C-alpha positions as CSV (number, residue, x, y, z in Angstrom):
1,M,19.9,-8.5,-1.7
2,T,17.9,-10.7,-4.1
3,K,15.3,-9.3,-6.5
4,F,12.5,-10.8,-4.4
5,T,13.7,-9.4,-1.1
6,H,14.4,-6.1,-2.9
7,I,10.7,-6.0,-4.0
8,L,9.5,-6.6,-0.4
9,F,12.0,-4.0,0.9
10,S,10.8,-1.4,-1.6
11,I,7.2,-1.9,-0.8
12,A,7.8,-1.6,2.9
13,F,10.3,1.2,2.9
14,L,8.7,3.4,0.3
15,F,5.6,3.2,2.3
16,L,7.5,4.2,5.4
17,L,8.9,7.2,3.6
18,A,5.5,8.2,2.4
19,A,4.1,7.9,5.9
20,C,6.7,10.1,7.4
21,S,9.3,11.3,4.9
22,S,11.4,13.1,7.6
23,S,11.6,10.1,9.9
24,S,14.9,8.7,10.9
25,G,13.8,5.2,11.3
26,G,11.1,2.6,12.0
27,S,10.5,-0.6,13.9
28,S,8.2,-3.6,14.2
29,S,7.2,-4.9,17.6
30,Q,6.0,-8.3,16.4
31,N,7.5,-11.7,17.3
32,L,9.9,-13.3,14.9
33,G,9.9,-16.8,13.7
34,T,12.8,-19.3,13.5
35,P,16.0,-17.8,12.0
36,I,16.9,-19.3,8.6
37,S,19.6,-18.6,6.0
38,E,19.1,-16.7,2.8
39,D,19.3,-19.9,0.8
40,E,16.6,-21.5,3.0
41,F,14.5,-18.4,2.5
42,L,14.8,-18.6,-1.3
43,Q,13.9,-22.3,-1.3
44,S,10.8,-21.5,0.7
45,I,9.5,-19.0,-2.0
46,T,7.0,-20.8,-4.2
47,T,4.4,-19.9,-6.7
48,G,1.4,-18.2,-5.4
49,V,-0.3,-15.0,-4.2
50,Y,1.3,-13.3,-1.2
51,R,0.2,-10.7,1.3
52,I,3.0,-8.4,2.2
53,T,2.6,-6.7,5.6
54,A,4.7,-3.9,7.1
55,D,3.8,-2.6,10.6
56,M,5.8,0.4,11.7
57,D,5.9,2.8,14.7
58,L,8.0,5.7,13.5
59,P,10.3,7.6,15.9
60,D,9.5,11.2,16.7
61,V,10.7,13.9,14.4
62,S,11.4,17.3,15.9
63,F,12.4,20.6,14.3
64,D,12.3,24.3,15.1
65,V,10.0,26.8,13.4
66,A,9.8,30.5,14.3
67,G,10.9,29.9,17.9
68,S,8.7,26.9,18.5
69,T,9.5,23.2,18.5
70,V,7.4,21.0,16.3
71,N,7.3,17.3,17.2
72,I,5.7,14.7,14.9
73,S,5.0,11.1,15.8
74,A,3.5,8.6,13.4
75,S,2.6,5.0,12.8
76,A,1.6,3.1,9.8
77,K,0.5,-0.4,8.7
78,S,0.4,-1.7,5.1
79,H,-1.1,-4.9,3.6
80,Q,-0.3,-5.4,-0.1
81,A,-1.1,-8.3,-2.4
82,I,1.6,-9.6,-4.9
83,S,1.8,-12.6,-7.2
84,L,4.8,-14.8,-8.0
85,T,5.1,-17.5,-10.6
86,V,8.4,-19.4,-9.9
87,N,9.6,-21.0,-13.2
88,S,12.9,-22.3,-11.9
89,T,15.4,-21.8,-9.1
90,T,16.4,-18.5,-10.8
91,S,13.5,-17.3,-12.9
92,A,10.1,-16.0,-11.9
93,I,7.2,-13.8,-13.0
94,Y,6.3,-11.1,-10.5
95,D,3.1,-9.0,-10.3
96,A,3.0,-6.1,-7.9
97,C,-0.8,-5.6,-8.3
98,D,-0.4,-2.4,-10.1
99,L,-1.3,-1.0,-13.5
100,Q,1.9,-2.3,-15.2
101,G,1.1,-6.0,-14.7
102,P,3.6,-9.0,-14.6
103,T,7.3,-8.5,-15.1
104,S,10.3,-10.9,-15.1
105,S,12.3,-11.4,-12.0
106,N,15.5,-13.2,-11.0
107,L,15.4,-15.1,-7.7
108,S,19.0,-16.1,-7.4
109,D,21.9,-13.7,-7.4
110,D,20.3,-10.6,-8.9
111,V,21.9,-8.2,-6.4
112,V,20.4,-4.7,-6.8
113,D,20.5,-1.3,-5.0
114,P,17.4,-0.8,-2.9
115,G,16.8,2.4,-4.7
116,V,15.4,4.2,-1.7
117,P,16.5,7.9,-1.3
118,G,18.5,8.6,1.9
119,V,19.0,5.0,2.8
120,T,22.4,3.1,2.8
121,S,24.0,0.0,4.2
122,C,21.0,-2.2,4.3
123,T,21.3,-5.8,5.6
124,Q,18.6,-8.3,6.1
125,S,18.0,-11.4,8.1
126,Y,15.3,-14.1,7.4
127,Y,12.8,-16.0,9.5
128,K,10.3,-18.7,9.0
129,V,7.0,-18.8,11.0
130,S,5.4,-21.6,8.9
131,D,5.5,-23.1,5.4
132,T,3.3,-20.2,4.2
133,H,4.7,-17.4,6.4
134,L,8.1,-15.9,6.0
135,Q,9.7,-12.8,7.6
136,M,12.5,-10.4,6.6
137,K,14.1,-8.1,9.1
138,Y,15.8,-5.1,7.6
139,S,18.5,-3.1,9.3
140,C,19.5,0.1,7.4
141,T,21.2,3.4,8.0
142,Q,19.9,6.9,7.1
143,S,22.6,8.4,4.9
144,D,21.9,12.0,6.1
145,T,22.0,11.2,9.9
146,G,23.6,7.8,10.3
147,T,20.6,6.8,12.4
148,P,19.8,3.0,12.3
149,T,16.5,2.0,10.8
150,E,15.0,-1.4,11.5
151,F,11.7,-3.0,10.6
152,V,10.1,-6.4,9.7
153,V,8.2,-7.4,6.6
154,D,5.9,-10.4,6.7
155,A,5.2,-12.4,3.5
156,V,2.2,-14.7,3.9
157,R,1.2,-17.0,1.0
158,L,-2.5,-16.8,0.6
159,S,-2.8,-19.2,-2.4
160,D,-0.7,-21.6,-4.4
161,N,-2.3,-20.3,-7.5
162,P,-0.6,-17.1,-8.9
163,A,-3.9,-15.7,-10.3
164,F,-5.4,-12.8,-8.3
165,N,-8.8,-13.7,-7.0
166,L,-9.0,-11.4,-4.0
167,G,-12.3,-9.5,-4.6
168,S,-14.5,-7.8,-7.1
169,L,-14.8,-4.4,-8.8
170,S,-17.5,-2.9,-11.0
171,L,-17.6,0.5,-12.7
172,D,-20.7,1.9,-14.3
173,F,-20.1,5.2,-16.1
174,S,-23.0,7.5,-17.2
175,S,-20.8,8.7,-20.0
176,A,-20.0,6.4,-23.0
177,A,-16.5,8.0,-23.1
178,Y,-15.3,5.4,-20.6
179,P,-15.5,1.6,-20.6
180,D,-17.6,0.0,-17.9
181,A,-16.3,-3.0,-15.9
182,N,-17.6,-5.9,-13.8
183,E,-14.8,-8.0,-12.7
184,S,-14.8,-10.9,-10.1
185,T,-11.6,-12.5,-11.2
186,G,-8.1,-11.0,-11.5
187,V,-8.8,-8.5,-8.7
188,C,-6.2,-7.6,-6.1
189,G,-5.4,-4.6,-3.9
190,S,-3.9,-3.1,-0.7
191,M,-5.1,-1.7,2.6
192,V,-3.0,1.0,4.4
193,T,-3.7,2.7,7.7
194,S,-1.6,5.6,9.1
195,S,-1.8,8.2,11.8
196,S,0.3,11.1,13.1
197,V,0.2,13.5,16.0
198,T,1.8,17.0,15.7
199,T,2.6,19.1,18.8
200,I,3.9,22.7,18.7
201,T,5.5,24.2,21.8
202,P,4.8,27.0,22.3
203,P,1.8,27.1,19.8
204,L,2.2,29.3,16.8
205,P,-0.3,32.0,16.2
206,D,-2.0,30.3,13.3
207,Q,-1.3,26.7,14.1
208,G,-1.6,24.5,17.2
209,N,-1.5,20.8,18.0
210,S,-3.2,18.5,15.5
211,S,-3.7,14.8,14.7
212,T,-4.5,13.0,11.5
213,S,-5.5,9.5,10.5
214,E,-6.3,7.9,7.2
215,T,-7.1,4.5,5.6
216,S,-6.2,4.0,1.9
217,I,-7.9,1.3,-0.1
218,D,-6.6,0.4,-3.6
219,L,-8.2,-2.1,-5.9
220,V,-6.8,-3.2,-9.2
221,A,-8.7,-5.2,-11.9
222,P,-8.5,-6.2,-15.5
223,Y,-9.9,-3.5,-17.8
224,D,-10.7,-2.7,-21.4
225,T,-9.5,-6.0,-22.9
226,D,-5.8,-5.6,-22.3
227,K,-5.3,-3.0,-19.6
228,R,-5.9,-2.6,-15.9
229,V,-7.9,-0.1,-13.8
230,M,-7.2,1.1,-10.2
231,L,-9.8,2.4,-7.8
232,E,-8.2,4.5,-5.0
233,M,-10.1,5.5,-1.9
234,T,-8.6,7.5,1.0
235,F,-10.8,7.7,4.1
236,S,-10.4,10.3,6.8
237,T,-10.0,7.8,9.6
238,D,-7.7,4.8,10.5
239,S,-10.7,3.1,12.2
240,L,-13.1,2.3,9.4
241,V,-16.7,1.1,10.2
242,A,-19.7,0.2,8.1
243,D,-21.2,3.5,7.3
244,T,-21.7,6.2,4.6
245,Y,-18.8,8.4,3.7
246,D,-19.1,11.8,1.9
247,V,-16.7,12.3,-1.1
248,E,-14.4,15.3,-1.0
249,Q,-12.4,16.4,-4.0
250,Y,-9.3,17.2,-1.9
251,P,-8.0,15.4,1.2
252,V,-8.8,18.3,3.5
253,F,-11.0,16.4,5.9
254,T,-13.1,17.9,8.7
255,S,-14.8,14.7,10.0
256,D,-14.2,11.0,10.2
257,R,-16.8,10.2,7.6
258,Q,-15.1,11.6,4.5
259,V,-13.2,10.1,1.6
260,T,-11.5,11.0,-1.7
261,V,-12.0,8.8,-4.7
262,T,-9.9,8.5,-7.9
263,V,-9.9,6.1,-10.8
264,L,-6.7,5.5,-12.9
265,S,-6.1,3.6,-16.1
266,A,-4.1,3.9,-19.3
267,A,-7.5,3.3,-21.0
268,Y,-8.3,7.0,-20.3
269,G,-5.0,8.2,-21.7
270,G,-1.3,8.3,-20.7
271,T,0.6,5.2,-20.0
272,V,0.6,2.4,-17.4
273,T,3.4,4.3,-15.5
274,S,1.7,7.7,-15.9
275,P,-2.0,7.1,-16.5
276,E,-4.8,9.6,-16.8
277,T,-6.8,10.0,-13.5
278,L,-10.5,10.6,-13.0
279,T,-11.1,12.5,-9.7
280,A,-14.4,12.4,-7.9
281,T,-15.8,15.8,-7.0
282,G,-18.8,14.6,-4.9
283,G,-21.0,11.7,-4.0
284,T,-20.8,9.0,-1.4
285,V,-19.1,5.7,-0.6
286,I,-21.0,3.1,1.5
287,I,-19.0,0.5,3.4
288,D,-21.1,-2.6,4.0
289,S,-18.5,-4.6,5.9
290,V,-14.9,-4.0,7.0
291,S,-12.1,-5.7,9.0
292,S,-8.4,-5.3,9.2
293,L,-7.9,-7.4,6.1
294,S,-11.1,-7.1,4.2
295,I,-13.7,-4.5,3.0
296,S,-16.8,-4.4,0.7
297,G,-19.2,-1.7,-0.3
298,T,-20.6,0.5,-3.0
299,Y,-20.1,4.0,-4.4
300,N,-21.8,6.6,-6.4
301,V,-19.7,9.6,-7.3
302,D,-19.5,12.7,-9.6
303,I,-16.5,12.8,-11.9
304,G,-17.1,16.0,-13.9
305,T,-18.3,14.4,-17.1
306,G,-21.1,12.6,-15.4
307,T,-21.4,10.0,-12.7
308,L,-19.6,6.7,-11.8
309,S,-21.2,4.1,-9.6
310,G,-20.3,0.5,-8.7
311,S,-19.3,-1.9,-6.0
312,F,-16.0,-3.2,-4.6
313,S,-14.7,-6.0,-2.4
314,L,-11.2,-7.0,-1.2
315,D,-10.2,-9.9,1.0
316,L,-6.6,-10.2,1.9
317,R,-7.1,-13.0,4.6
């Protein structure tokens, strides 16, 4: 597995594990393009900004608790922006749209372990939909159960320019302790929707059937001269609409118009891999427009030391 395909694998499979860590597998129902070899796949990778999409329907998970059978079914879809600067047939600079920023990558024979707990014996096949749309089909085995796991990751090149210009982000703090920001270049992000249904047969005395759904929006922007900042919003529905959402400090949602908001940056302390986090305790987020690949809006939240307000937009089309 090359470094680039390992990156795509990790994005998709770590997301799958987060969506349903007890799952024994996943699949994608989308159509595949024309089969190509790994060499042809690597030759098709060029400099630019890519949208990585993983769409998964997870198989049911069942287990027994206190004489009852608990069954969980889940589905998830992730859109993530990445950037790649190809310097030669073997060398590239990779940016995962995170707080760490660009890192060096080897595109040729840099074979690595996928590094995903509980997964072994992964193989991949490659497909080409168009000059700007590649696909990777992963076939893996769960090490604990031996159950096959199969899913498809799409890589769509959005731009031939490796610079992120996928939206905007502003932060206006009432406290001088934190730097403000107003960025319309260098912005990237991700959009993730997930849902699950839990049935308990027979119902337990203190717990019955339930369902959950969420949409997570992350935006990353340049910040404080040489750092980055991430705005994370998790909404209490997988079907966002233009409306006002009330901020909750914890993701214990009771309606489909609630959201949690956090802001992360090494500028507040910590490191790029373990940054300090500012958590909103109240306020509102207003979505002005939203689609499956884009969103824009404003926010005004309480963060304990004052207030934080601003605007955001992300377009992954």
